[in-house]
C-alpha positions, 0 to 999 in steps of 0.5 A: 499499500502506498505510504503516502496514500495510506497515511490519509487513513487518519483523515478518513471523514465525511466528505460533507465537511469543508476540509474533507477530501473529495472522491476522485472518479478516475481513482475510484474507477481504477481501484473498482477494477483492481478489486475485481482483478484481485477477486479473479486471483483466488479462482486462479489460484484454485486452478493452479493448486487443483492442477498440481495435486492428484486427480482424487484431491482436485475438488477438495483442493480447489474448494479450499480456495473457494471456501476462503472467499466466503470465510475470509470475507465474512470474518473481515466484514464482521471485525477483521477490517476494524482490527486492521484499520479501525480508528482508535487503535494503538500500535499493535491492533486497531479499534473496534469502531468499524465492526460490521462496516456499517458507519462508512457512508460519506467517508473517504480514504485518499481519494476513493470511498472507504467502503471501496478500500474495505472491499479491496482489503477483504480480497487481499485477506481472501487470497492470502488464506487461500495461499495458506491452504496449499501446504495442507491439501490432501490431508486436512479435514475440510471443516477444520480448515474452515474453523482455522481459516476464519480464526487466522484471518482475525488473529494473524492477518488482520493484526499484521495488516494493522502493523504494516499499513495502518498509520498507527501500526508499529512497522509503518511508523518504523518505516517498513516499505511494503507496497502490496503485501510482501510481509502481510500476504507472502511471509505470513502465508508461507510461514503459516503453511510451513507451521501447518504442514509440520503440525499436520504431518506428511501425507501417506507415503511421503516422501517415498511416493511422488505426487505428480501433478494430474492436470498441467493445463490447469496449472498454466491457466491458473498462472495466467489468471494469477498474473492477470489478477496480480496486476490489479493487486499491485497496481491498485495498492497505489489506491489511485490512477497515477504514476506510482500505479503505472510503475507498480503494474510495469514492475509486476509484469517485468519481474514475473517475466524475468522469474519465469525465464530464470526458472526455465533456465534452471530447469534446463540445466538440471533436467535437460529441458524446461517444464511447463510446471516449472515455468508456471512456478517461476512466474508465480515466484516473480509475482511474489517477490515484486509485491513489496517492491513494485511501487518503489523500484525501477523496471531494471531492479525488478528484473533483478528481484525476479531473477534472484527470487526465482533462483532461491526458490528453485534451489529450495524446491529442488531440495525440499525433501531434504530441507522441508516438511511436506509442504505439499504445494511448496507454499514456504519455498515459493510464497514465504521465500520469495516474500522475504527476498522481495522484502529484503531487496526492497530495502536495497533497491528502493529508489526515491526517483520512482517513489519519494516514500521509499529510499533504499541502501543503494540510494543512500539509506543503509538503515532501510535494509535493517528495517526490512529485516525487522518487518520479515522477522516480526511477520514470520514470528506472528505467523508461526506462533499464531498458526501453531496456537490456532491449529492447536485450538482447532483440534480441540474442537474438531480433528485436524487430519483425515484418517488413513482410510479417508486419504486412501479412498480419496479426499474428494469423495470422503469430504464432498461426495463428489469427484472431479473425474468419474472413473468407471469403477467409481462409487459415483458411476452407477446410476442412482435411483431418484424415485418415479416410475 
C-alpha cells in the first residue's frame, strides 16, 4: 500500500465537511477495476493448486480456495477490517469502531470511498488464506480448515495488516516498505503454511511416493489468471490512477517475466529441458517477490528481484525433501521465501526517483535494509506462533486430519461426496435411483 496514500486513513472523514478530501472519479474507477482483478486471483489460484495435486484431491484442493472467499470475506466484514484499520487503535491492533462496516457512509480514504478501500482489503485477506491452504491439501479435514481459516484471518492476518499498513501500526511508524503485501500476504502465508505442514504431518507415503500434478493445463491457466489479477493486486495498492500505479504494474509484469525465464533456465540446466510446471512456478515466484517492491523500484531492479527470487526458490524446491516438511504445494519455498527475498531487496533497491516515500541502501539509506529485516522477522513470528496456537485450538473442536482410510479412498469422495473425474469403477459411476416410475 502506498505510504503516502495510506497515511490518509487518519483523515477518513465525511465528505460533507469543508476540509474533507473529495472522491476522485478516475481513482475510484481504477480501484474498482483492480478489486475485481484481485478477486479473480483466487479462482486462478484454485486452478493452479488443483492442477498440481492428484486427481482424487482436485475438488477438495480447489474448494479450499473457494471456501476462503466466503470465510475470509465474512470474518473481515464482521471484525477483521476494524482490527486492521479501525480508528482509535494502538501500535498493535486497530480500534473496534468499524465492526460490521456499517458506519462508512460518506467517508473517504485517500481519494476513494472508504467502502471501496474495505472491499479491496477484503480480497487481499481472501487470497492470503487461500495461499495457506496449499501447504495442507490432501490431508487436512475441510471443516477444520474452515474453522482455522476464519480464526487465522482475525488473529494473524488482521493484526499484521495493522502493523504494516495502518498509520498507527508499529512497523508502519518504523518505516517498513511493503507496497502490496510482501510481509502481510507472502511471508505470513508461507510461514503459516510451513507450520501447518509440521503440525499435520506428511501425507501418506511421503516422500517415498511422489505426488505428480494431474492436470498441467490447469496449472498454466491458473498462472495466467494469477498474473492477470496480480496486476490489479499491485497497481491497485497505489489507491489512485497515477504514476506510482503505472510503475507498480510495469514492475509486476517485468519481475514475473524475469522469474519465469530464470526458472526455465534452471530447469534446463538440471533436467535438460524446461517444464511447464516449472515455468508457471517461476512466474508466480516473480509475482510474489515484486509485491513489496513494485511501487518503489525501477524496472531494471524488478528484473534483479525476479532473477534472485526465482533462483533461491528453485534451489529450495529442488532440495525440499531434504530441507522441508511435507509442504504439499511448496507454499513456503515459493511464497514465503520469495516474499522474504522481495522484502529485503526492497530495502536495497528502493529508489526515491520512482517513489519519494522509499529510499533503499543503494540510494544512500543503509538503515532501510535493517528495517525490512525487522518487518520480515515480525511477520514470521506472528504467523508462526499464531498458526501453531490456532491449529491446536482447532484440534480441540474438530480433528485436523483425515483418517488413513479417508486419505486412501480419496479426499474428494470422503469430504464432498463428489469427484472431479468419474472413473468407471467409481462409487458415483453407477446410476442412482431418484424415484418415480
